[in-house]
VEXVEX-869163 format. One line per field, with one value per residue (C-alpha): residue number from 0; x negated, y, z. Coordinates in nm, 3 decimals, padded with zeros to 5 digits. Example, Ala and Ser with C-alpha at 12.3 -4.5 7.8 and 13.67 -1.06 7.14 Angstrom:
residues 2
pos	(0, 1)
px	(-01.230, -01.367)
py	(-00.450, -00.106)
pz	(00.780, 00.714)
***
This chain:
residues 115
pos	(0, 1, 2, 3, 4, 5, 6, 7, 8, 9, 10, 11, 12, 13, 14, 15, 16, 17, 18, 19, 20, 21, 22, 23, 24, 25, 26, 27, 28, 29, 30, 31, 32, 33, 34, 35, 36, 37, 38, 39, 40, 41, 42, 43, 44, 45, 46, 47, 48, 49, 50, 51, 52, 53, 54, 55, 56, 57, 58, 59, 60, 61, 62, 63, 64, 65, 66, 67, 68, 69, 70, 71, 72, 73, 74, 75, 76, 77, 78, 79, 80, 81, 82, 83, 84, 85, 86, 87, 88, 89, 90, 91, 92, 93, 94, 95, 96, 97, 98, 99, 100, 101, 102, 103, 104, 105, 106, 107, 108, 109, 110, 111, 112, 113, 114)
px	(-04.895, -04.703, -05.008, -05.199, -04.937, -04.890, -05.028, -04.737, -04.471, -04.310, -03.948, -03.806, -03.469, -03.358, -03.305, -03.247, -03.328, -03.665, -03.805, -03.806, -04.071, -03.999, -04.225, -03.995, -03.725, -03.932, -03.917, -04.277, -04.280, -04.068, -04.223, -04.087, -04.159, -03.871, -04.075, -03.791, -04.010, -03.916, -04.275, -04.166, -04.307, -04.562, -04.562, -04.331, -04.459, -04.198, -04.322, -04.222, -04.302, -04.512, -04.763, -04.808, -05.117, -05.308, -05.202, -05.332, -05.681, -05.635, -05.435, -05.545, -05.310, -05.003, -04.691, -04.322, -04.097, -03.888, -03.561, -03.374, -03.339, -03.570, -03.924, -04.063, -03.918, -04.027, -04.086, -04.434, -04.549, -04.866, -04.799, -04.870, -05.032, -05.270, -05.638, -05.680, -05.356, -05.509, -05.745, -05.472, -05.228, -05.490, -05.559, -05.186, -05.185, -05.485, -05.308, -04.993, -05.194, -05.352, -05.001, -05.073, -04.782, -04.766, -04.626, -04.284, -03.951, -03.651, -03.360, -03.047, -02.774, -02.527, -02.180, -01.908, -01.626, -01.279, -01.070)
py	(07.770, 07.538, 07.320, 07.630, 07.710, 07.352, 07.428, 07.666, 07.413, 07.628, 07.575, 07.647, 07.744, 07.814, 08.187, 08.391, 08.077, 08.065, 07.918, 08.121, 08.032, 08.083, 08.064, 08.042, 08.309, 08.518, 08.501, 08.546, 08.464, 08.382, 08.160, 08.235, 08.059, 08.123, 08.210, 08.436, 08.719, 08.950, 08.988, 08.886, 08.533, 08.469, 08.514, 08.771, 08.900, 09.005, 09.327, 09.684, 09.987, 10.118, 09.836, 09.871, 10.087, 09.867, 09.548, 09.692, 09.671, 09.292, 09.274, 09.544, 09.410, 09.391, 09.584, 09.606, 09.348, 09.486, 09.314, 09.513, 09.837, 10.033, 10.120, 10.065, 09.814, 09.586, 09.290, 09.303, 09.081, 08.892, 08.836, 08.488, 08.643, 08.863, 08.773, 08.736, 08.546, 08.232, 08.412, 08.659, 08.376, 08.203, 08.535, 08.571, 08.230, 08.329, 08.642, 08.448, 08.183, 08.467, 08.597, 08.928, 09.155, 09.319, 09.003, 08.868, 09.003, 08.863, 08.864, 09.055, 08.836, 08.733, 08.880, 08.628, 08.656, 08.685, 08.376)
pz	(-12.119, -11.891, -11.834, -11.731, -11.466, -11.342, -10.994, -10.932, -11.046, -11.314, -11.408, -11.752, -11.890, -12.244, -12.297, -12.615, -12.819, -12.649, -12.325, -12.004, -11.747, -11.374, -11.075, -10.779, -10.819, -11.059, -11.431, -11.551, -11.922, -12.224, -12.485, -12.829, -13.157, -13.394, -13.705, -13.820, -13.941, -13.655, -13.524, -13.176, -13.164, -12.890, -12.513, -12.357, -12.019, -11.763, -11.609, -11.530, -11.740, -11.451, -11.512, -11.888, -11.874, -11.630, -11.811, -12.136, -11.986, -11.979, -12.298, -12.546, -12.821, -12.595, -12.704, -12.624, -12.787, -13.073, -13.010, -12.748, -12.941, -12.717, -12.819, -12.468, -12.224, -11.945, -12.174, -12.323, -12.604, -12.665, -13.035, -13.176, -13.480, -13.282, -13.320, -12.943, -12.881, -12.728, -12.495, -12.398, -12.319, -12.103, -11.926, -11.856, -11.695, -11.481, -11.360, -11.279, -11.091, -10.890, -10.814, -10.985, -10.872, -11.216, -11.374, -11.295, -11.184, -11.010, -11.251, -11.159, -11.025, -11.292, -11.257, -11.217, -11.466, -11.314, -11.364)
***
């Protein structure tokens, strides 16, 4: 995935025991490979619920992650065990390279804890 985004100089940070991928200030993906049986391994796409329907045209097997307690949320999963995982992951890279506005969001600023 990172090689596919190399032209945009992606940066990474550990997040949720996985690897968050940023392009500039936007988080675009989380790469997860925990193999813990939770069915959430694969590529998480950062998006908004408004974009789910149109993204499903590109990713017919995409679904919401099942970690946050909500059935539908902004994080959409390209599951590692899906039959089209590799082609879907490559397609996600293509959309990010094309600066598709449906993928990526600027994280909320972290609140500073009082000292």
